[in-house]
N, C-alpha and C positions, 0 to 999 in steps of 0.2 A: 365683895363686889369689885369687879375690875374697873379702874379709873378710866376716864375718857382719854387721858394721855396714853395709857397702856393699850386701849382698844385702837386708837389711831395708829400707834406704832405697829401693832400687830397687822392691821389692815395694809399699811404701807409695806411691811415685810412680805406679806402674802402676794403683793403685786410686784415685788422685786424693786421697789423704789427705795433708794438710799435716803437716809435722813440723819440729822444731827440734833444736838441739844442746845446750841446757841448760848452755852454758859449757864443755863438754868435746867439742869437735867431732870428735875421732877415736874416741871411745868411747861416748858417750851420745846416744841418739836419743829424742825426746819427741814423742808424738802423742796425740790424743784420740779416744775412741770411746764413744758412749752416755754422755757426760758424765763419763767417767773419763779422767784424764790418766795415760798409761802412760810409764814411763821404761825404755827398753831399754838396758841397759849391757852392752857387749861384754866377755866374759871367756872366754878359752881356746876360741875358735871356737864360742861359743854365745851366745845372748841371755839375760841374766838378768832376768826379771821377778819372778815369785815362785819359780820353779824354773828350772833351766837348760833353755832351749828353743832349737831351731834357729830361724832367721829365719822359715821356713814355719810352724812351730808357733806362734810369737809372733803372726803374722798371723791364723792360725786362732783362737787364743785371744782375741784382742782385737777382731777384725773379723768373725769368723764365716767359715763355709765354705759351699760350695754355689754354686748358680747362680740366676739370675733372668732375667726377660725385661723389656725396656724397651718400654713402650707409648707411642706418640706421642700426646700430648694436645692439642698446639697446633702450628701452623706459622706463624711470623711472618715475612712478607717485609720486606726492607729493601734500600735502595740502597747499593751499595759504590762508592767512588770511588778505586780503586787505580790509581796511575800515570795519573791523568787519565781513565781509562775508567770509565764508569758501568755497573754490572752489578746485576741483582736477585739477591739471595741470600736464604737462609732460616735462621731460628733455629728449631731443632727443640726443642720442650719435651717431655721424656721423663719417664715415671713408672715407677718400679721396681715390678715385680709382687710383690716380696718384702717390702720395707720401706715402700713407698708414697711414698718420697721422690722429689722431682722434681729435674731438672737440665736444662741446656741445652747444645746444641752447634750450631755453624754448619757447614753443608756447603760443599763447593766446593774445599777445599784440603787438602793432606796434614796440616797441623797442626791441623785442626779435624775429624778423623774422630771417629765416635762412640766414647765410652770403652769399653774392654774390661771394665772393672769399675765397678760402681755406686759413685759417689763418696760415697754415704751409708752403705751397709751393707757394701761391700767385696766383695760376691758378683760372680762372673764373669757378664757379660751374655751370654746366648745370643742369637745373631742369627737 
């Protein structure tokens, strides 16, 4: 069974939220949202912030819930030189319909698919 700490860290990763371990790598996860630094301490299969929360409740409490849409505001071409081949690729500049934050992604390969969650507000992006 996946621990609460691993679930929390996976959910943060899925949303593009950077986190650290605050010196206790197996029990404490630290991340920031809206200028507030959150410390999620694993205790008895729940995340302790102010109250005992599940990982999903901790995400909702600190990053918000709901969905948003990503509107493309710019498309920037560039030349890629992978393995000696030159290809034109594109940087997509996206704006979140909910928080107004912008982010970029590069199309063309599996590792650069559009994010499923806004890296700024944590809402799930509706495609």
